[in-house]
C-alpha positions as a Python dict, from the first residue, in 0.01 Angstrom:
ca = {
    (1, 'V'): (0, 0, 0),
    (2, 'A'): (-30, 340, 158),
    (3, 'K'): (139, 519, -167),
    (4, 'D'): (-174, 319, -395),
    (5, 'L'): (-438, 395, -218),
    (6, 'G'): (-359, 743, -159),
    (7, 'L'): (-294, 787, 262),
    (8, 'Q'): (-62, 798, 472),
    (9, 'L'): (106, 522, 649),
    (10, 'P'): (-39, 631, 1034),
    (11, 'M'): (-420, 713, 806),
    (12, 'L'): (-352, 335, 660),
    (13, 'R'): (-272, 187, 1059),
    (14, 'D'): (-592, 401, 1212),
    (15, 'R'): (-849, 261, 1017),
    (16, 'G'): (-815, -101, 1178),
    (17, 'F'): (-694, -271, 816),
    (18, 'R'): (-611, -660, 663),
    (19, 'I'): (-531, -874, 431),
    (20, 'V'): (-740, -1190, 369),
    (21, 'S'): (-627, -1464, 139),
    (22, 'E'): (-782, -1755, -45),
    (23, 'G'): (-827, -2114, 240),
    (24, 'R'): (-779, -2121, 538),
    (25, 'T'): (-311, -1975, 506),
    (26, 'Q'): (-265, -1623, 432),
    (27, 'Y'): (15, -1531, 224),
    (28, 'F'): (22, -1203, 242),
    (29, 'A'): (21, -959, 557),
    (30, 'L'): (101, -526, 467),
    (31, 'H'): (486, -450, 712),
    (32, 'G'): (334, -210, 943),
    (33, 'K'): (644, 19, 980),
    (34, 'T'): (627, 69, 497),
    (35, 'G'): (295, 13, 439),
    (36, 'H'): (479, -270, 211),
    (37, 'L'): (226, -593, 52),
    (38, 'V'): (506, -863, 215),
    (39, 'T'): (497, -1239, 255),
    (40, 'A'): (392, -1385, 583),
    (41, 'E'): (375, -1758, 523),
    (42, 'R'): (627, -1953, 339),
    (43, 'I'): (478, -1996, -35),
    (44, 'D'): (604, -2350, -221),
    (45, 'R'): (464, -2322, -624),
    (46, 'E'): (434, -2689, -720),
    (47, 'Q'): (261, -2700, -339),
    (48, 'L'): (-6, -2496, -477),
    (49, 'C'): (-34, -2487, -892),
    (50, 'R'): (137, -2840, -942),
    (51, 'L'): (0, -2891, -1285),
    (52, 'V'): (-119, -2541, -1359),
    (53, 'E'): (149, -2295, -1592),
    (54, 'K'): (-13, -2048, -1401),
    (55, 'C'): (-14, -1995, -1104),
    (56, 'V'): (-211, -1708, -882),
    (57, 'L'): (-278, -1615, -539),
    (58, 'R'): (-541, -1383, -471),
    (59, 'C'): (-634, -1160, -162),
    (60, 'E'): (-843, -870, -47),
    (61, 'L'): (-698, -550, 75),
    (62, 'I'): (-1036, -487, 357),
    (63, 'V'): (-978, -131, 532),
    (64, 'E'): (-1253, -65, 774),
    (65, 'G'): (-1434, 299, 783),
    (66, 'Q'): (-1508, 521, 479),
    (67, 'M'): (-1250, 606, 211),
}
């Protein structure tokens, strides 16, 4: 994520960031040491998208401050 935003990892940490998923369960997180987007919870496709052929989980990255 840091690479995609064109930021060095310390800059990303200093800006205050968070990953927000739809619903109550937060499935994704940002790894503090690497800046990689990682799974924070077990993702059960059958539970989330029972009869749907294409399963999509949306999330947003919120970064504080100007970019």
